[in-house]
C-alpha positions in Angstrom: 1.2 26.0 13.3 0.1 22.0 12.2 1.3 20.4 9.4 -0.9 19.9 7.2 -0.7 16.4 5.0 -3.0 15.6 2.0 -3.7 11.7 1.9 -5.0 10.6 -1.7 -6.0 7.0 -2.0 -6.2 7.2 1.7 -9.8 4.3 1.7 -6.7 1.7 0.6 -4.4 -0.8 2.5 -1.4 1.9 2.4 -3.5 5.3 2.7 -5.8 4.0 5.7 -2.7 3.6 7.8 -0.6 6.6 6.2 -3.7 9.0 7.2 -3.2 6.9 11.3 0.6 7.8 11.3 0.6 11.4 10.3 -2.4 12.1 13.5 -0.2 10.2 15.6 2.8 12.1 14.5 0.8 15.6 15.3 -0.4 16.3 11.7 -3.8 17.4 10.7 -4.0 14.3 8.0 -6.4 14.6 5.0 -7.6 11.7 3.2 -9.5 11.9 0.4 -10.8 8.7 -1.9 -12.9 8.0 -4.6 -15.5 5.6 -5.0 -15.2 4.2 -1.0 -15.4 7.9 0.1 -16.9 8.6 3.4 -17.2 12.8 3.9 -16.4 14.2 6.2 -13.3 12.2 7.4 -12.2 11.4 3.5 -13.0 13.5 1.0 -14.0 12.2 -2.4 -12.0 13.8 -4.6 -11.9 12.7 -8.7 -8.7 12.3 -9.9 -9.2 13.0 -12.8 -11.2 16.4 -12.5 -8.3 18.8 -12.3 -10.5 21.1 -10.8 -11.3 19.0 -7.7 -7.8 18.1 -6.7 -6.8 21.8 -7.1 -9.3 22.5 -4.8 -8.5 19.3 -2.3 -4.7 21.0 -2.2 -5.3 24.6 -1.8 -4.5 24.2 2.4 -2.7 21.6 2.5 0.5 19.2 1.8 0.4 16.2 -0.3 1.6 12.9 -0.4 0.5 10.5 -3.7 -1.1 6.9 -3.6 -2.0 6.1 -6.3 -2.2 2.1 -7.4 -4.4 0.5 -10.1 -4.2 -3.2 -11.4 -3.5 -4.7 -14.7 -7.1 -5.8 -15.1 -8.0 -2.4 -16.3 -5.6 -0.8 -19.0 -7.0 2.6 -19.6 -7.7 2.7 -16.2 -4.8 2.2 -15.3 -2.9 4.4 -17.6 -5.5 7.0 -16.2 -4.8 6.9 -12.5 -0.5 5.9 -12.5 0.4 8.5 -15.6 -2.6 11.3 -15.9 -3.4 11.6 -12.3 -0.3 11.8 -11.2 0.7 14.4 -13.9 -2.3 16.1 -12.8 -2.1 16.7 -8.7 2.0 17.4 -9.7 0.7 20.0 -11.4 -1.7 21.9 -8.5 0.9 20.8 -6.4 3.9 22.9 -8.0 1.7 25.6 -8.5 1.0 25.6 -4.7 4.3 25.2 -3.7 3.2 21.8 -2.0 5.7 18.6 -1.8 4.4 16.0 -3.5 5.1 12.3 -2.5 4.9 9.6 -5.6 4.4 6.7 -3.9 5.7 4.2 -6.7 6.8 0.3 -7.0 9.7 -2.2 -7.6 8.4 -3.7 -10.3 9.6 -0.7 -12.3 12.6 -3.2 -12.5 12.8 -6.6 -14.4 14.3 -8.3 -11.6 16.1 -10.9 -13.9 18.7 -12.9 -11.7 21.9 -11.3 -10.5 20.6 -7.4 -10.7 19.5 -7.1 -7.5 19.8 -4.6 -4.9 18.5 -2.4 -7.1 20.2 1.3 -6.2 17.8 4.3 -6.8 19.7 5.0 -9.8 19.5 1.5 -11.3 17.8 1.9 -15.4 14.7 1.0 -14.8 13.1 -1.8 -17.0 9.6 -2.7 -16.1 8.3 -6.1 -17.2 4.3 -5.5 -17.0 2.4 -3.1 -17.5 1.7 -1.5 -13.9 4.9 -1.5 -13.9 5.6 0.5 -17.3 2.5 2.3 -15.8 4.0 3.5 -13.0 7.6 4.8 -14.3 5.6 7.0 -16.3 3.7 8.0 -13.2 7.0 9.0 -11.7 8.4 10.9 -14.9 5.2 12.8 -15.2 5.4 13.8 -11.4 9.3 14.9 -11.6 9.0 16.2 -14.8 6.1 18.8 -14.0 8.2 19.7 -10.3 11.7 19.5 -12.4 14.1 22.2 -10.6 11.8 22.8 -7.7 12.7 20.2 -5.1 8.8 19.9 -4.6 8.7 16.0 -5.7 9.9 12.5 -4.6 9.2 9.3 -5.3 9.2 6.3 -3.3 9.5 3.1 -5.0 8.3 0.3 -2.3 8.0 -3.3 -3.5 4.6 -5.7 -1.6 3.0 -4.5 1.2 1.2 -6.2 4.2 -0.9 -5.3 7.2 -4.3 -4.2 8.8 -6.9 -4.3 6.0 -10.3 -4.1 5.3 -10.9 -7.5 3.4 -7.8 -10.5 2.9 -8.2 -9.8 -1.0 -6.1 -5.7 -0.2 -2.7 -7.0 -0.2 -1.0 -9.4 -2.6 0.4 -10.7 0.8 -2.8 -11.3 3.4 -5.1 -13.1 0.4 -2.2 -15.8 0.9 -3.8 -16.8 4.2 -6.6 -17.7 2.3 -4.7 -19.6 0.4 -3.5 -21.6 3.3 -7.1 -22.3 4.4 -8.1 -23.6 1.8 -5.1 -25.6 0.7 -7.1 -27.6 4.2 -9.8 -28.7 2.1 -10.1 -32.0 1.2 -8.2 -32.9 -2.3 -6.8 -30.0 -2.1 -3.6 -28.9 -4.4 -3.3 -25.3 -4.7 -0.4 -24.5 -6.9 1.8 -21.7 -5.5 4.8 -19.9 -6.7 7.9 -20.9 -4.8 9.9 -19.2 -7.5 10.0 -15.2 -7.2 11.6 -13.6 -4.2 9.3 -10.9 -2.1 10.0 -8.2 0.2 7.5 -8.3 2.1 6.7 -4.4 3.7 4.5 -3.7 6.2 2.7 -0.2 6.0 2.9 0.6 9.4 6.9 0.6 8.4 6.2 2.3 4.6 4.0 5.7 6.9 7.2 6.0 9.4 9.5 6.4 6.2 6.6 8.9 4.8 6.6 10.9 8.1 10.0 11.2 7.9 10.3 12.2 4.2 7.8 14.7 4.9 9.6 16.4 7.8 13.1 16.1 6.2 12.0 17.4 2.6 9.7 20.2 4.2 12.3 21.6 6.7 14.7 21.6 3.5 13.1 24.8 2.1 15.5 25.9 -1.2 18.3 23.2 -0.1 16.0 20.4 -1.3 16.8 21.0 -4.8 20.0 19.1 -4.6 18.2 16.0 -2.3 17.4 12.8 -4.1 14.4 12.7 -6.1 14.0 8.8 -5.7 14.0 6.9 -2.9 13.6 3.5 -2.2 12.0 1.5 1.0 12.4 -1.9 1.6 12.4 -4.9 4.4 15.1 -7.0 4.0 13.9 -10.3 4.9 13.2 -12.7 1.4 10.2 -15.1 0.6 8.0 -16.7 -2.0 4.8 -16.9 -1.8 4.9 -20.9 -0.6 7.4 -19.7 1.8 4.9 -17.1 3.0 2.2 -20.1 3.0 4.5 -21.9 5.3 5.2 -19.3 7.9 1.2 -18.9 8.3 0.5 -22.3 7.9 3.2 -22.6 10.9 1.6 -19.8 13.3 -1.8 -21.4 12.8 -0.4 -24.8 13.2 -2.3 -26.3 9.8 -0.6 -28.7 7.8 0.1 -27.2 4.2 -0.2 -31.0 2.6 -2.6 -29.4 0.1 -0.1 -26.6 -1.3 2.7 -27.7 -3.6 5.3 -25.0 -4.1 6.1 -24.8 -7.9 9.8 -23.8 -8.6 9.2 -23.0 -12.3 8.9 -19.1 -13.3 4.7 -18.6 -14.0 3.5 -18.2 -17.3 0.6 -15.6 -17.5 0.4 -12.6 -19.4 1.3 -10.0 -16.4 5.2 -11.0 -16.5 6.7 -11.4 -12.6 10.1 -10.3 -12.2 12.3 -12.4 -10.5 14.2 -10.5 -7.8 13.3 -6.2 -7.2 15.5 -5.8 -4.0 15.8 -2.6 -3.4 18.1 -1.2 -2.0 17.8 1.8 1.1 20.8 3.2 0.8 19.7 6.6 -0.3 17.1 7.0 2.1 20.1 5.8 4.8 22.4 8.5 3.7 19.8 10.8 4.7 19.5 9.7 8.0 15.9 8.2 7.7 16.0 4.9 9.8 15.2 1.9 7.9 14.2 -0.6 10.0 11.3 -2.6 9.8 9.5 -5.3 11.8 9.6 -9.0 10.9 7.6 -10.5 9.0 6.4 -13.8 11.2 6.3 -11.5 14.6 3.7 -9.3 13.0 1.7 -12.2 12.0 1.8 -13.7 15.7 0.9 -10.5 17.3 -2.0 -9.7 15.2 -4.1 -13.1 15.4 -7.4 -11.2 14.0 -5.8 -11.1 10.6 -5.0 -14.4 10.3 -8.4 -15.8 9.3 -9.8 -15.8 5.9 -12.2 -14.4 4.2 -15.2 -16.4 4.5 -14.6 -16.7 8.3 -14.5 -13.1 8.7 -17.4 -13.1 6.6 -19.2 -15.2 8.8 -18.1 -13.5 12.2 -19.3 -10.4 10.3 -22.5 -11.7 9.8 -22.9 -13.1 13.6 -22.1 -9.2 14.6 -24.5 -7.7 12.6 -27.5 -10.2 13.4 -26.5 -9.8 17.3 -27.1 -6.5 16.3 -30.1 -6.9 15.0 -31.8 -9.0 17.9 -30.1 -6.5 20.3 -32.2 -4.1 19.0 -35.1 -6.3 19.3 -34.6 -6.3 22.8 -33.9 -2.7 23.5 -37.4 -2.2 21.8 -39.0 -5.1 23.7 -38.1 -3.5 27.1 -38.7 -0.3 26.3 -42.6 -1.8 25.5 -42.4 -3.5 28.0 -41.6 -0.9 30.6 -44.7 1.6 28.8 -47.3 -1.0 29.5 -45.7 -2.1 32.7 
């Protein structure tokens, strides 16, 4: 019998890749979204509506990937905590395995603490980490003693995007292009260590987790409730920009690396490297693709957002011209 995966947040950076990966692995993947949902391929489901969640879950197995940024504190709490609890309640009632995607930002990231094991004590430094940790607790509380919930923490992600702004990594390509402008002096963090991880690798691991936990049946009660996955290559944002500049063959004189801790309302940790030992102990492969290799292989992703918009507009214009040409040809034939 074909296994079914319900992927929430399927219109986002990770969700789109997860849908494709489950499809390729032979599952029937059903995606949900809200503001960007496109039925029937992506079901429109409001995660604040319990009945809508229950209807979507009735004939599926679920993977939960909810994310909201610090710019909207009330929305962040609603999506990362309340909605996570609602999904967990509905999943538990139907004996459906739930995988909750969390973040490395549940840890303080103070110098000398990393790498963090799955049993390390969380101490999130900002609202995003605080609400994701609260979401973890809500999910695990609702599914306590059932083995029906597992948390997967991941670091900053990159991969195929619709716009560079979807990823905190991809958007740095825009910064590199911006640095080419006359008299540009862009300040870029050269302090915080990041472990950019590709969405294709995360999707592969999610499939392995879903398969292993689903096949374990009652034995999964004794399996780990929290797992970590991360690439091992470390970069600062400035170092990622240097990599992009090298791939593009561009200078980087218009960008300045800042080696002191950044200031701002959303505190940033120094190093939140995640240990993948718990995954490895389960026999799940934790290899990842090399950061620079992926970017060399996808030159289409190395354009700035402005360049991408320009190309898209040209393609739209060409489409209009093609339609007009077709109409003209039809009229010529009719009058010939």
